[in-house]
C-alpha positions in Angstrom: -22.0 -32.1 18.5 -22.1 -29.8 15.5 -18.4 -30.1 14.5 -15.9 -32.8 15.1 -12.4 -31.8 16.4 -11.0 -32.4 12.9 -13.6 -30.2 11.2 -13.0 -27.4 13.7 -9.3 -27.6 13.1 -9.8 -27.4 9.3 -11.9 -24.3 9.7 -9.3 -22.7 11.9 -6.6 -23.3 9.4 -8.3 -21.8 6.4 -10.2 -18.8 7.8 -8.3 -15.6 8.7 -9.3 -13.5 11.7 -9.4 -9.8 12.3 -6.1 -8.2 13.2 -3.9 -11.0 11.8 -0.7 -9.8 10.2 0.2 -10.6 6.6 3.8 -11.6 5.7 3.9 -9.2 2.7 1.9 -6.3 1.2 0.9 -8.6 -1.7 -0.3 -11.4 0.6 -3.9 -11.1 2.0 -3.5 -14.1 4.3 -2.4 -13.7 7.9 1.1 -14.7 8.9 0.2 -17.9 10.6 -1.4 -19.2 7.4 0.8 -17.7 4.7 4.3 -18.3 6.0 5.7 -21.8 5.8 9.2 -22.2 7.3 11.6 -23.3 4.6 13.5 -26.5 4.9 17.1 -25.5 5.7 20.2 -27.7 6.2 23.9 -27.1 6.3 26.7 -29.0 4.5 30.2 -28.9 6.0 33.3 -30.9 5.2 34.4 -31.0 8.8 31.2 -32.6 10.0 29.9 -29.5 11.8 26.8 -29.4 9.6 23.9 -31.7 8.9 25.7 -33.4 6.0 29.3 -33.7 4.7 28.5 -33.8 1.0 26.2 -31.6 -1.1 24.7 -34.6 -2.9 23.7 -36.2 0.4 21.8 -33.1 1.4 20.0 -33.0 -1.9 19.1 -36.7 -1.7 17.6 -36.2 1.7 15.4 -33.3 0.5 11.7 -33.8 0.0 10.6 -34.2 -3.6 8.4 -31.4 -5.1 8.6 -29.4 -1.8 6.1 -26.8 -0.8 8.5 -24.6 1.1 11.9 -23.9 -0.6 14.7 -26.2 0.2 17.8 -24.1 1.3 21.1 -25.9 1.5 23.8 -23.7 3.0 27.4 -24.9 2.2 30.3 -24.0 4.4 33.7 -23.2 2.9 35.6 -26.2 1.7 36.5 -28.1 -1.4 33.7 -30.6 -2.3 35.0 -33.0 -4.9 31.8 -34.6 -6.1 29.4 -34.7 -9.0 26.2 -33.0 -7.9 22.8 -33.6 -9.5 19.8 -31.5 -8.7 17.0 -33.8 -10.0 13.8 -32.7 -11.7 11.9 -33.7 -8.6 14.0 -31.2 -6.6 12.5 -27.8 -7.7 12.8 -24.7 -5.5 16.2 -25.7 -4.3 18.8 -23.2 -3.2 22.6 -23.8 -2.9 24.2 -20.9 -0.8 27.9 -20.9 -0.4 29.7 -19.3 2.5 32.3 -17.6 0.2 32.4 -17.9 -3.6 36.2 -18.2 -3.7 36.4 -20.8 -0.9 33.3 -22.8 -1.3 34.2 -25.0 -4.3 32.3 -27.8 -6.1 34.8 -29.6 -8.3 35.2 -32.6 -10.5 37.2 -33.6 -13.6 35.1 -35.6 -16.0 35.6 -35.0 -19.7 34.4 -36.4 -23.1 37.0 -39.2 -23.6 37.0 -40.2 -19.9 33.2 -40.7 -20.0 33.5 -42.5 -23.4 29.7 -43.0 -23.9 29.7 -42.1 -27.6 29.0 -38.9 -29.4 26.9 -37.4 -26.6 29.5 -37.9 -23.9 29.8 -34.2 -23.3 26.4 -34.1 -21.6 27.6 -36.6 -19.0 30.6 -34.5 -17.9 29.0 -31.7 -15.7 30.3 -31.2 -12.2 26.9 -29.7 -11.3 23.8 -30.7 -13.2 20.6 -28.8 -12.5 17.3 -30.3 -13.7 15.0 -28.9 -11.0 13.1 -25.7 -11.9 13.3 -22.6 -9.8 16.9 -23.3 -8.8 19.0 -20.6 -7.1 22.7 -20.6 -6.3 25.0 -17.9 -4.8 28.5 -17.6 -3.5 29.9 -20.7 -5.1 32.8 -21.8 -7.3 31.7 -24.5 -9.7 34.6 -26.0 -11.7 35.7 -28.7 -14.0 39.4 -29.3 -13.6 39.9 -31.8 -16.4 42.0 -29.1 -18.2 42.3 -28.4 -22.0 41.5 -31.9 -22.9 38.2 -31.6 -24.8 34.6 -31.1 -23.8 34.3 -30.8 -20.1 31.3 -29.1 -18.6 31.4 -27.4 -15.2 27.8 -26.4 -14.9 24.8 -27.7 -16.8 21.5 -25.8 -16.4 18.6 -27.9 -17.8 15.9 -26.2 -15.8 13.5 -23.2 -16.1 13.6 -20.1 -14.0 17.2 -20.5 -12.8 19.0 -17.7 -11.0 22.7 -17.6 -10.2 24.4 -14.7 -8.3 28.0 -14.1 -7.4 29.4 -17.4 -8.6 32.6 -18.5 -10.4 32.1 -21.0 -13.2 35.4 -22.3 -14.3 36.6 -24.7 -17.0 37.9 -24.9 -20.5 35.9 -26.2 -23.5 32.1 -26.2 -22.9 32.3 -24.7 -19.4 28.6 -23.7 -19.1 25.8 -25.6 -20.8 22.4 -23.8 -20.8 19.6 -26.0 -22.1 15.8 -26.3 -22.4 13.7 -25.0 -25.2 11.8 -22.0 -23.9 13.6 -22.2 -20.5 14.8 -19.0 -19.0 17.9 -18.5 -16.9 19.6 -15.5 -15.3 23.3 -15.1 -14.2 24.2 -12.0 -12.4 27.6 -10.8 -11.1 29.3 -14.1 -12.1 32.7 -14.9 -13.4 32.7 -17.4 -16.4 35.9 -18.6 -18.0 36.7 -21.1 -20.8 38.4 -21.8 -24.1 36.1 -23.0 -26.9 32.3 -22.5 -27.0 32.4 -22.1 -23.2 28.9 -20.8 -23.1 26.6 -22.9 -25.2 23.0 -24.2 -25.5 19.4 -23.4 -26.5 18.0 -21.8 -23.4 17.2 -18.1 -23.1 19.8 -16.6 -20.8 20.6 -13.1 -19.5 24.1 -12.5 -18.3 24.2 -9.2 -16.3 27.3 -7.6 -14.9 29.3 -10.8 -15.5 33.0 -11.1 -16.4 33.4 -13.4 -19.4 37.0 -14.6 -19.6 38.7 -16.3 -22.5 41.7 -18.5 -21.9 42.6 -19.2 -25.6 42.0 -18.1 -29.2 38.6 -19.5 -29.9 34.8 -18.8 -29.5 33.0 -17.5 -26.5 29.4 -18.5 -27.3 27.7 -21.3 -29.3 24.0 -20.6 -29.0 21.5 -23.1 -30.4 18.4 -21.0 -30.0 15.3 -22.8 -31.4 13.4 -21.3 -34.2 10.6 -19.1 -33.0 12.2 -18.2 -29.7 12.5 -14.5 -29.2 15.7 -14.3 -27.3 18.8 -16.4 -27.0 21.9 -15.1 -25.1 21.8 -11.5 -23.9 24.8 -10.0 -22.3 24.1 -6.8 -20.3 26.9 -4.6 -18.9 29.4 -7.4 -19.0 33.2 -7.2 -19.1 35.1 -9.4 -21.7 38.6 -10.2 -20.6 41.3 -12.7 -21.6 44.5 -14.4 -20.7 47.6 -12.9 -22.2 47.9 -15.6 -24.8 44.3 -15.2 -26.0 44.5 -12.5 -28.7 42.0 -13.7 -31.4 38.6 -14.5 -29.9 35.2 -14.5 -31.6 32.1 -13.3 -29.7 30.2 -16.4 -30.9 29.2 -18.8 -33.6 25.9 -20.6 -34.3 25.7 -24.1 -33.0 22.3 -24.3 -34.7 21.0 -22.1 -37.6 18.6 -19.9 -35.6 21.1 -18.9 -32.9 20.6 -15.5 -31.2 23.3 -13.6 -29.2 23.4 -9.9 -28.3 26.0 -7.9 -26.4 24.6 -4.6 -24.9 26.7 -1.9 -23.3 29.6 -4.4 -22.6 33.3 -3.6 -22.4 35.3 -5.7 -24.8 39.1 -6.2 -24.5 41.5 -6.2 -27.4 41.3 -10.0 -27.7 38.0 -9.7 -29.6 38.6 -10.0 -33.3 37.4 -7.0 -35.4 35.0 -9.2 -37.4 33.4 -10.4 -34.2 31.4 -13.4 -35.3 31.9 -16.7 -37.2 29.2 -18.6 -39.2 30.6 -22.1 -38.3 30.6 -22.9 -42.0 26.8 -22.4 -42.1 25.9 -19.8 -44.7 22.2 -20.4 -44.0 22.8 -19.1 -40.4 24.0 -15.8 -41.8 20.4 -15.2 -42.8 18.5 -16.9 -40.0 20.6 -16.3 -36.9 20.7 -13.0 -35.1 24.0 -11.6 -33.8 24.0 -8.0 -32.5 25.6 -5.4 -30.3 24.7 -2.1 -28.9 26.7 0.8 -27.4 29.6 -1.4 -26.3 33.1 0.0 -25.6 36.7 -1.0 -25.3 39.3 -1.8 -28.0 37.5 -5.0 -29.0 34.4 -3.1 -30.0 34.8 -2.3 -33.7 31.3 -2.1 -35.1 32.4 -0.9 -38.6 34.6 -4.0 -39.0 32.0 -6.6 -38.0 30.8 -9.3 -40.4 28.1 -7.9 -42.7 25.5 -10.3 -41.5 25.7 -9.1 -37.9 23.7 -6.2 -36.5 24.4 -2.9 -34.6 21.1 -2.3 -32.8 19.4 1.0 -32.9 18.0 2.8 -29.9 14.5 1.6 -30.9 15.6 -2.0 -31.4 17.4 -2.2 -28.0 14.3 -1.2 -26.1 12.9 -4.7 -26.2 16.0 -6.1 -24.3 14.7 -5.6 -20.8 14.6 -8.2 -18.0 10.8 -8.1 -18.1 10.6 -8.8 -21.8 13.2 -11.5 -21.8 12.6 -13.3 -18.5 9.1 -12.6 -17.1 6.9 -15.7 -16.7 3.8 -15.6 -18.9 2.0 -18.4 -17.1 -0.2 -16.7 -14.4 0.1 -19.7 -12.1 3.9 -19.2 -11.8 5.8 -16.3 -10.3 6.0 -13.5 -12.9 9.1 -11.7 -11.8 11.0 -14.8 -10.4 14.4 -13.2 -11.5 14.1 -10.4 -9.0 14.0 -12.5 -5.9 17.0 -13.9 -4.1 16.1 -17.4 -2.9 18.3 -17.5 0.2 15.6 -16.9 2.8 
């Protein structure tokens, strides 16, 4: 016998045949080879799904999966700390409705009490798995104005969030990872002090950024040599009535980068715009800029002298492709263009 059954099966699985249909115009392989059914489960508080908690669904997922893991979450209030581990890449959390699918917890710095880095133990949702996707969720920390209390911590590369509410007070959203890239689109983000902070490269597009008190919106810690820090594109900056003196940002570390492009700024934004966090060196080595914004809070002639109003030539580099595209040919180049819900 020329071939064993196993050898014949192997050849069958790797060789295409004439007339087989491809799954996409970019995929030369036939459908029966190229397409792998994603692993999909449902979480429901009422027991009608596969799991009743989000963490249980994550814990049951395969480590380093080949097909994407899709966890669909039915409407409900899920009071739990959720951890997407580094061995859970390519995981999607898809809520049923962003206002009614709520992940909530209430940890804060003094409650954790693990020393000077207690902030980083407070997140309601901590993401460490690359290629994470989330949509239609509210992620909140309900500790209140009681100090550092993170709602969402993104410590992963190629992260995409769409249509999510990220709610809290101080340190609401932590974005971390030197060289990591993250993309938030059509999200609502609120907080008090430094409520968007970290060292990742992040694009916020068409998001609402809502200040709840007189303080600072961003605290970037962009590493030296990284081309982009925080980039806000076509966002709307709003505030509670009592918030009337808000800074666009301050440098958590010396080489911080933050830029607002074609954003609408409410009258709560201070005319000077930026603060140096008592770091005069950052005035020379950080980069804080704006371009073609509008609204009563946009007062370019009153900004601090060390900030920048971008020219038409300078703003050309602030494209999604330049900021977020993956340079490694073995990874998806335009990962930020694909919704990961199917």
